[in-house]
N, C-alpha and C positions, 0 to 999 in steps of 0.2 A: 827380282831385280827391276828397277824402274827403267822405263824407256823414255826417249825424248818426247814421244807423243803424250805419255802419261804425265811427264813433268810439265809440258805445255798446258795440259788440261788442268793440272793443279794450280798453276800460276793464274790461269783464266778464272778459276773458281775464287782464288784469293782476291783478285782485282775486283770481281763483281761483289764479293762479300764486303770489301772495303768501302765500296760506294754505298751499300746498304747501311753499314755502320755509320758512315759520314752523315747520311741523311737523317738517321736517328739521333746522332750526337749533336748536330748543329742547333736545333731548337732547344735542346736540354742544356747545352753549354751556355747559351745566351740567357735562358730562363733562370737557371740556377744562380748565375752572376747577378742578375737584376734582383732576384728574391733575396740575395745575400747582402744587398745594399752596396754593391761595388759596380764599377763600369762593366758593361757587357763584354768588352774586349778581353777582360781578365778571365772570363769563362772560356773563351776561345784559346787563350794562351795555355790554360791548364789542360784543355783537350789536346792541344798540339803536343805538349810535353808528354801527356799520357800515351799519345800515339808514337811519336818519333823516338822518344827516349825510353820510357818504360816498355813500350812495345818491342824494342830491340834487345832488352835485357832478358836473361834467363829467369825461369820461374814457372810461369804458366804460359803456354803458347797461344791460347785462344781467347782468354778473357781480356777485356778492353778497359782501360782506365781513363778517368777524366773527372770533372767536377760532379759531385753526387748530391742528389736531393737530401740524402741522409745527413749531410753536414751543413745544409743551408741554415738551419736555425742557429747552430753553434757559431757559424761564421758571422751571421747577422749580429748576434749578441757581442761577439768579439770586436767587430767594427764599431758598434755603438759605444762599447766600453773603452776601448784602447785607441780607436781611430784607424783609418785606412792605412796610414803610414806604418803602423805597427803590425799589420796583418802579415806582411812578408816575413818578419822576424819570428812570429809565432809559428808559421808554417815551416820555415827553415829548420828551427830547432826541433819541431816534432818529426821532421824528416830524418834528422840526425839520430834521434832516439830510435826510430824504426830501423835504421841501418845498424845501430848497435844491437838492438834486439835480434835482428836477423843474424848478425855475426856471432851472437851468443847462442844461436840455435833455439830461439824462443818461438819460432814459427809455428810449430805444432802445439805449443802451450796455449796459444790463442784459441785453438780448436777445442780446448777443454772448458772455455767459458760457457756457462749455462746457456742453452738455446733460448730459454725463457727470458733471460736477461737481454739477449740480443734482440729477440722479437719485441720485448717490452720497450727497449730503447728505440727501435724503429717505429713502433706504434706511437710512442710519445712524440717523436720527431714528426711523424705523419700528422698527428692531431694539431700540433703547433703550426706546421706548414699549411695545413688546410685552412685553419681559421685565420692565419695571418694573410694568406693570399686572397681570402674573401675581400679584405679591405683593398688590396692592390687591384683586384679585378674591378672594383668600383671606382678606382682612381682616388682613393682616400688613404690617408696616413694610418698605418696600423699601430696599435698600442705596443708597448715594449715587451711586456711579459705574456706568457702563454695564457695565464689565468685571465688577465685583462682582455686579451683577444676574444676569449670565449664569452665572458659576461657582457662584452660590448656588442655582441651580435644583434640584439634587439635594436640598439641605437643605430647600428650600421644599416639595418633594414629601413628604419625610418628616414635616415639621411639619403639613402638611395632613392626611395620613393618620392622624396621632396626635391630631388635634383634631376633635371633632364639629362645632363651630361653623365652623371653617375649611373643613371638608369640605362643609358645607351651603352656605356662601357661594361656594365654588369651583364647586359643581354649579349654582348659580343663574347664575353668570357663564358657564359653559360652555353652559347652556341658552340664554342670550341670544345667544351667538355662533352657535349652531345655528339659531336663528330668523333671524338676519341672513343666513346662508349659504343657507338653504332658501327665503327669502322670494320670490326671483325665480322659483322653480318653481311658485308658487301661481297661481291664475287672475288674469287682468288686473284684474278688478273688486276683488279683494282687495288688489292691489298699489297701489291708489289711496292707501292709507294708507302713508306712508313707513316703510321697514323699521326705521330706528333708533327711531322713536317706538313702533312696534308692539312691538319687542323689549323696550324698557324698560317699556312699559305692562304687557306680559304678565308680566315678571319681578316688577314691583311688585305686581301682582294675586296672583301665586303666593305671594310673601312675606307679604302681608297675610292672604290666606285661610288659609294654613298656620300663621300665627303664628310665622314663622321669626325666630329671634334672630340677625340679621345687621346689620353696620354700615350706617347710612343717612346720607344727605346732611344736613349740619348747616345750618340756616337762621338767618340773622341779620336779614334784612330788607334791602330794596334800599337805602334811604337810609343805614342804619347801616353798610353795607358800603363806602360811598364814603369814601375817605381821601385827600384831596389831599396831595401831597408837601410837606413843610415844608423849612425851610432846611437842617436836618441831612441830609435825604435827598439834596439836591443836593451837599452837602459830600462825601458818600460817593463821588461820581463822580470825585473827584480821583485815585483809584487806577488803575493800569494795567489791572487786572482789570475794573474798571467800564467803562473806555473800550472795552476789547475786547468786553464784553457789549453796549454800545450799538451799536457798529459791526456786531456780529453780528445784532442785532435789525433794524437798518436794511437790511443786505445781504440777509438771508434773507427778511424781509417783502417787500422790493421785488422780489427775484427771483421769489419764489413768486407774487406778485400779477401781475407782468407775464407770466410764463409761463402763468398761468391765463387772462389776458386773450387771449393768442395762441390758446389752446385754445378759449376761448369764441367768438372771432371765426370759427373754423372750423365752429362748430355752427349758425350762423345766417347769413342773407344780408342783414342790416341794416347799419347804420353800424358801421364798425370802431372799434377803440379808439384814442384819442389818448393815446399812452403817457406823454408828459411831463405832461399834465393828470391822467392816472390816478395817476401817481406822486405828484403834489402832493395829490390827493384822499386817497390813503392816508396821506400825511404829516399832513394836517389831522386825519384820524381818529385817528391815533396820538397826536398832540399833545393832543387832547381826552381820549382814553382815559388818557393819562398824567396830565393835570390832575385826573382823577377817581380816580386810583389803581387803574385797571382793567388788564386784560390787553392786550397788543398785538394789533392786528388785521391781517389780510391778506385779500386776495381768496381765497375758498375754492372750489375746483373742484367739490366735492360739491354745495354750495348753488347755485353758478352753473349747473351742468348741470341741476339740478332746476328751476331758474327757466326755462331755455330750453325744456326738454322739456315743461314745464307750459303753454307757449304764451305766455309773456310777450312783450310788444312794446315796452314803454318802461320807463324807470326807476321808474315808479309802483309796480311790483310789489315792488321791493326796498325802497322807502320804506315801503310798507304792511307789509311783513314786520317792519320795526322797530317799527311802531306796535302790531302784534299782540304782540310781545315785551313792550312797555311795559304793555299791558293785562293780560297774563298775570302779570307780576311784581307789578302793583298789586292785581289782583283775586284771584289764586290763589297767593299766595306759599307757603302751607302745603303745596301739592301737591309742592313740591320736596323737602320734608323726609321724605316717605314713600318716596322712591326709594332702593333698595339700591345701595350703592357697587359691589357686584359686577356689577350690570347695566351701570352706566356704564363700568366697567373692561372688560367684554365688548365694548361698543360701540367703545372706543378700541383694543382689541387687534385687532378687525376692521379698523378704520381704519388701524392701523399695518401690517397685512399688505398693504393696498393700496399703501402707500408703498414697499414692497420689490418691485422689478421682477424677481421671480424668473424669470418666464417669458421675459423678454427677455435674460437673461444669456447663455444658450447661443448664440442667433443672433448676439448682439453680439460674442461671443468669436470666432465663425467669420468674421464680416465685418470687424470692427475691434477687434483684440486690444488695441491701445493704449487705445482708449476704454473697453474693459471693465476694464483694469487701473486706469485713473484712477477709474472708478466704484467698484471694489472697495476701492481704497486709501483713498478719501475716506470710504466707509462704515465701514471697519474703524478708521480713525483717530478718527472721531467716537465709536465705541463704546469704544475703548481709552483715548483721551486726553480728548477733549471736543469740543464743537460748533465753537467758533471755530478751534481748532487743526486740526481735520479739514477745514474748509472752506478754510483757508489752504493746507494741504498739497495739496488737490485742485486749487486754482487754480494753484499752483506746478507741479504735475505736468502740468496741461493746457498750460501755457506751454512747459515743457520738451519735451513731446511734439510740440507744434506746431513749435517750433524745430528739433527733430530731423528731422521729416518734410520740412520746407521746406529744410533744409540738405543738399542732395544735390550731391555733387561727383564728377566723373569725370575720370580721368587717362588720356590716350591717348598712345602713343609711336609716331611714324612716322619711318622711316628714309629719308633722301634719297639720291640717287645718289652724292653726293660723300661719303657716310659720316656726315653730320651727323644727329643725332636731334632731331626736333621734338617737344617735350613739350607737349601741348595740355591745358589745364585748363578745364573747363566746369562750369556750375552755380553754386551758392551755396557759397562756401568760408568756413565759419565754424569757430570753435574746436571745435564738436561733432564735426566731421569731420577735425580736425587729425591724429589718429593714423593714419587711413587715408591721408591726403595724404602724411605723412612716410614711410609704408611704401612708397608708390609711388615717391617721389623717391629714396629710399635704394636701391631696387632697380635704378636706372638705372646702367649700367656707368660706372665712373669714368674709363676711358681713351678715352671718345668725346666729341667736341665736341657741345654741347647748346644748343638754343635754346628758351626758354620762350615759349609763346603763351597769353596770358591774355585774348584778345579775346572768348572765349566765357564769361567769368565774369560772372554777373549781380550778384553781391555778394561783396566781399572785405573781411572784417573785419580789425581791427588785428592779432589774433593770427596769422592766416594770412599777412597781408602781411609781418609781421616775419619769420616763418618762411621765406617764399620769398626775402626779401631776404638773410637769413643764408645760406641754401642757395646762392644765386647767388654770394655773395661767397666762400663756401668752395670753389666750383668754379672760381673765378678766371677766367682767360681762356677757359676751356672754355665759358663761357656767352656766347653772341653778343649776345642782346638780352633785356631784361626789360620787356615791354610790359604795359599794363593797359587794360581796357575803359573 
């Protein structure tokens, strides 16, 4: 039984954890918004909704939602293609889809998505994010496609070296990355301050103290940034490209949120996530974000792990983190306008590097080469073609890989004393193994009586059944029986 003292201690832990999460979320909310090509305030709005609304709903008690680096590339493409006015409609409809999927109990189905596809998706996003933010870090406009961003790097380096302002901005961004990398090596009492906040604060202080002329975040004000979608915005959803974007929003946001929930559940010994309810909570959050014209939200593992590690016990911590975001946006809006864009770009480059599982590729290749190929193909397709196409290719390859691995067929030939040959086929005979099956059958001598034994076949698809029937008819009376399991 809990006592008043233990309840007070729990509340204190949640309050302290909420402050830690707020300090982690603040630079990420702003940075993700700027990288997405939308006003910085929209990132704060999404973070507020993730805290106050999604944080209060059932599902997961400890994971924290907000704008995520994993959706930055897709949002940027959507804003460039359909315009900022249509973003709210895209996010709102994707939220409604999530609510419907949760109501239909699809929450656990998302956990069946191949981990290689998810990791490949995140790796592709990370690569596009890294190379895109290199341009922002130098104060230059980034190319539109991921492929153009990568091949344009030599030109970017030349432009930076030729411009004093670009070189200054790039140095500020690289310094931000250096702080993020080295922060964990500092004493524990220093690490109480979250690394992203410390890195951005230091870069802002250096830029202000040195009077550096570098691009900074543009501030409009929280209320003026809210742009509910109008009728024309929803009319833009009639195109096939818009439908694909909505589905990509819903799929990626749902998968990332539920994978995050599974990871968070392993970090604590409290109540586990109710996946269908969590999916609906994310849908409610995205519906509201869409109505406000803000960014899409997902559960974010960086904030969620910070919440757990800070000692949070209930959902109070994530609700309070949303309240702190409201107070910051209301009382200190001008503080956003002094942040150098290069510092935020450095934070996102560091976040993008974490999305690329470079250290896992070699062990994965040794143990499961098929999974490694799916991961790599998904990532490269996202970089070369686009987010939606890359994810679809990854899912298709995962299905083909699974079908190939489960479609194992063996052909054995046994000679009886009377000269007959018993051809035994075992396993799963599908069209994927049809060439091997035909090779084995055609190698059987034509002048010997043959009997087919299919009692060991677990599955026989139409293509193989037709092939066996044709082969039996061609052998004529030489075939004694054709039996099936």
